[in-house]
N, C-alpha and C positions, 0 to 999 in steps of 0.2 A: 575477180572480184574487187580486190584491193587496188587494181590498176583503174578499175572503173570509177571508184571512189576518188581516188587522186586526180583522174581526168575530170572528174564532175566538179570538184572542188576548185581545180585551177580555171575550168570554164566558167564556172560561176564568177570567180574573182575577175577574170578578164571582162566579162559582161559587166559586172559592177563598176570596174574601174573606168570601162568606156562610158557608162551610163553618167558617171560621177564627173566625168571629162566633161560631157555634154552640158551638164548641169554648172559646171564651174567656168566654162569659157564664155567670155562675152565679146562681142565684137567692137572694134574701135569705132569712134565716131568721128567721121569727117571734121578736120580743123575748119574755123571760119575765120577768115581774115578780110577786113576787120570784123570783130564781133558786134552783134547787134547793139545799137544804142539809142534806138527810137523809144524812149520811154517819157512819160510825163514827169514833171517835178514833184506830184503828190506821189508816184509810186516809188521814185527814187528817194524820198525823204522817208516813206513807210520803210524801205529796204534798209536805210540807215539805222533806223529806230530797231529793226529786228535783228541786224547785225551785231548791234551793241547788246540787246538783250541775250543774243547766242554766244557772247564773249568771243566772236570771230577774231577781233584784233587781240584780245588777251591771249589766246592760245596760238597766234600766228604771228606773233611779235616777241623776239627775245629782249631781256632788259637792255635798255639802251639802244635797240635796234629800231628799224624803219617798220612802220605799221603795216601789216598783212604780208610783209615779205619773207615770212617762214623762219625756220631754224631755232623756234622756241624749243628748249630742251625738256623733255618729257622722261621721268624715271618711272619704270614699270617694274613688276617682278618678272619681266620677260626681257628685259635690257632696255636700252636708251632709245627713244623715239624722238625726231625731229620733225616739227610741223613743216608744211609744205608752203612754198610761195603762193598767196592766192591774189596777187596784184594782175592787174591785166598786161603784165609783160608777156610778150608772145613768146619768147624763148625759154624763160626760166618759170613763168607763172603760168596763168590760165587765161592769158589774152588771146587765145585762138580755140577757146572752149565756146561752143554754141550753148544756148539755154537748155536743150535738150540734154547735153553732156554734163551740164551743170546739175541739172535735176536729177539725172540718173545717180550722180555721186552723192548727192544729198539723200536720196531716198534707198540706195542699195549699197553704197560703199563701193563703187566701182569707178576708176578713172576714165577719162576721155579715150586713153589707149587700150582700155579693156582689162587692165590688172586691177586685181582687189586691193581696196584700201585696208589698212590696219584698223582695228576697232577702238583705238585712241580717238579716231574721229567719230562722233556719235551720230552716225547716220540712222541708227535705229530709232533715235530720238527725233531728228530732223525729219523722218519719214511721215511722222505724224502730222506735219504742217500741210497747209492747204498749198495747191498749185500757184494761187496768186501771192502767197507770202513768199515762197521759194523764188518766185518770178522777180518779186521785187528786191529780194537781197541780190540777186544776179544783176538786176538794172543797177543797183547802188555801186556795186563792186566795179562793174564795168565802165561806169560812166564818172564816178567821183573818187575812186580810189587811185592815186598816182601809180603808174606802171614803174616797177624796181626791178632792176636785173640782179638776181641773187640766186645762185645755184644752192639747191637744198643740200644739207649735209647727210652723210649715209647713216642709217640707223645702226644701233649697236645691238641688234637682235641676232642671236646666234642661230647657226644652222640646227635643225631644218625649219625652225620657227620662221625664219625670213623667207620661206618660199611662199609666194603670195598665194599660190595656186590651192595651198592649204586653208587659206582663209575661207574659201567657199564651203568647207566640212564645217568651220567654225560657225559661220552663218546659219547654216543648216541644222545645227545643234542648239545654239544659244541665242540667236539674234531675234528680237521681237519685230516681225517685218509688217505686224499689222497697222492698219491706218487709224486715226484717231477715231473713236467712236463716241457719239453724243450720248450721255445718259439721260434717258427720257424721264427718269424718276427725280432729276436733279434740276435747279433753276438755271437759267441762262447764264446768271453770274457764276455759279459752279461750274458749268461746263466750261467757261470761258477760262478760268483759273486752271481746270485740269488741262485745257488745250494748250496752255502756255508752259505750265510747269512740266507736262509730259513730253512738249515738243521743243520749241525754240529753247527754252530756259534749261532743259534737259537735267533738271534737279537730280533724278535718279542716278545719274551718272556717276555722281558723288556719293549721294546719300543711301544708296542701295548696296547691300554686300554682295561681294563676287565669289563665284566658285573658283576650284584650283587653276582652271583654265581662263579665268578673266571675264567669264558670262555673268551678267547680272542675274540675282536670284529674285526672280519676279515675284515669287510668293513672300519675299520679306521687303518688298518695295519700300522704299524710304526708312527703312528700320536702322539706318546708320551703317558707315563702313570708314575703312582707313583710306585717307588720301594725302599724298606728298608729306608725309611726317606728321599729320595730323589727324584727328578723328571727325568726320562729318557726322554729327548726332542724329538720333532717330527723330524724324518729324512726325511720327504717329504717336498712337496711345502708348507705344512701347518706350517713350522718352522717359528717362530717368530723373528729368527736372522736378524739384519738389513744387514748384508751380507751373501748372499745365500751360502749354503755349495755348493762348487764346487768338482769335483773329486779330484783335488789336495789338497784341504782342508781335505777332508777324508783320502786321503792317508797318509799325513803328521801327521793327528792326530792317525792313526792307527799303524804308524811306531815310533812316538816319545812320543806319550800320551799327545800332545799339538796340539792345532792351534791357532797361535796367533790372528786370527781373531774372535776366537770363545770360546776358553777356554782351561783348562787343566783337564785331567782325574782324577777324585777324586770319593770317595765313591765306589759303587758297580762297577763303570766302570774300575777302576784303574787295577784290576787283569785281566779284560777281555784284557786289553793293554798288561801289562808287563808280565803276566803269561799265557797268552792264544794265542790271534791271532799274537803274536809275533813269535810264532813257524812257522807260514805259511809262504811259500816262498813269495818274493816280488810279483811275478806275480799273485798269489791269491789275495794278498791284493789290488793290482791295479783293479783287477776283482770285489772285493767287492765294492772299492771306485766308479767304474765305474756305478755299478748297483744302488748305492744310489744316486749318482748325477743324473743318469735318472729319479729315483722317486722323486727327488727334482727339476727336471726340469731345471738344470744349466748346462747340456753339452753343452749348446749353450749361456751361459750368456755373456751379454756384459761386459768386463773387465772395460770399463769407468764408468759403474754404481758402480762398487766395489771401484774403486779409488775415486769417488766422496764422497761416504758415508765415508770411511776411512778418507778422508782428512776433512770432516765436524766433524767427532768425534775428531780428534787430534787439530782442532781449537777451538772446545768446551772446551777442557781441559786447553786452555790458558786463557780461559774467566772466571776465577773463581770468584766468588761472594766475598764481603768483608768478609775476614775470622774472622773479630772481631763479626760480627752479624750472620753468617751462621754457626752453630754447626757442621752440617754434613761436611762441606767444611773444615773446621778446624781440625777436627779429621782425616779426610781422607789424609789432607796435612801432618799431622803429623805421622801417622801410615801406610798409604799406598803409597803415591805418590813416594816417592823415588824409589821403584820397578817398579811401573806400569807406570811411565811417558814415553811418547815417543815424541821425538822433531821434526821428520819428518815422511814423509809417509811410511817408512820401519818400522813396528812394529815387533821388535826382541825380540824372546824368551817370556818374560813375557806378558800376553795379556794385551791390552788396555781394561780396565774393561767396559767402556761405549759401546762398540760395542760387548761384549761378551754375549754369549748365556744366561748365567744364569741372567743377568740383564734385559733382555727382555721376560722372562717367564712370564705367567700370575700369579705365584706365586713366592714369594722370598726365597723358600725353600733351592736352590742350593746355592745362593750367601750367605745366612746366614750360612748355614753348613760350607762353606768355611771360612768365617770370624771367627766363632767360633772354628773350629778346624785345620785351615790350610791345606796346602799340603805336605804330607811326601816325604821323599827320594825316596820311592818306588812307589810313584804317580807322575802324570803329567811328566814334563822332568826329566829324571834320573839325579840325583844329584843337581836340583833345589828345594828347599823347600821354604814353605811359613809359618812363625809362626802362631799359632792359638791365638786369642784374648778372649777365652773363660772366662779366669781369670783375664783379663786387663780390659774389656770393659763391661759395664753393657747393659741392654736390651735396654735402652734409647740410649745409645752411638752408639750401632750397629744399630738401627734403624735410627737414624740421618744419619749414613754413607750410609745406603742402600738407604734410601730418597733422599739423595744428588745424588747419582751414578744414580739413575732411572729418577731424574728430569734432569740431564745433558745428559742422553741418550735421552731425548725427549720423555719419557714415563710418563703416570699419575702415582702418588704415589700408592703403594699397600695398599688396605684398613687395618685397624687396625693392622699396620706394627710392632709396638712394641708389642702387644699381641701376633701376629705370632712369633715374635724373642723369646718370652719366652717358646711358646710351642715348637718350634723346638730345643730350648736349652734343654727342659726337656724330650724330646722323648728318647727312648732306643738308644742306642749307638751301631751301628753295626760293627762288626769287618769283615774287606774286606782284 
């Protein structure tokens, strides 16, 4: 009897392994030399816009490197990943990929030669794009991006996670492979925003929390997640911002890189604004803004609530404690207040920090990052910079300022704040 059980279990395991092998195997698609290039100027221009909106260059270009030639370094919980060369170079890029091979990679995360791509490439979002949009990106890359010979660096993914065959199991468990579905209960504008956010812009790739194996938690879509040493805050009604994100706030942020009521785009969000979504027409940005405002539950927000919250924050900044005894208030007054002070109900330009999203998050990560490294000219509002205080203020000084701002904002102090400042100061600095 025991032998039969053992044989049965082993037989089932062999059959299961065989079936999984069939599922995991993908045939190679024959190379095409030269690749197809017969596309209209309108299609190529459409592809250029979509490639920008999908941050293709951002993720496939290292700092100071050649556009689209790969080797952008990505640090993950599973090791270091280097992006691929997606220029039309035949030897080291995708110059011999047919449109069918390109489309398969975009939709299923499978390379031309049949191996599985790591989920750092957000194919489960790109799968929601239409055939025409994917074709347009292919047309743009193959006709307008210069071919660059550059060999991809080896990833730093340890064994056995580096076995690409296992990625098929990951896809089976965690990848959303469903195409985009139009919501008949919503307007065409809402559906356009949803299509862009879920697809080419792949907003959920950063703003959706992930499980221990790196899969997006779709039940908590857009509810915030850690990314590259920063926190991508919630874009839904779970946001901790005291002034809810309205459609006009999203639109102002997407078009200028700044929302006076919420903060400026820095860290990994800055290139999303200035090198990515800025390529989309205003109508598309309005559609995305309306979509997220609906998720945030603010399409019908009472304006009087926003005004009262704003006035309370401005009043609070006038009620500063005795600077002789409150170290955080004193440091803030000397280092920050000249730029961040607002004298009336109109918050102009630089955000009022006490109502900013970073001050109300559950962790001080974003606020500390900005205090340490400031905001560059290519981040936030174009032409407006904030100096970094990494070399001017100690961990104790920065934690005192953060504690003062947190208290002024009506929130409890972050635990072990000075320790967290030190950890954030010493974390790897990512180039964006």
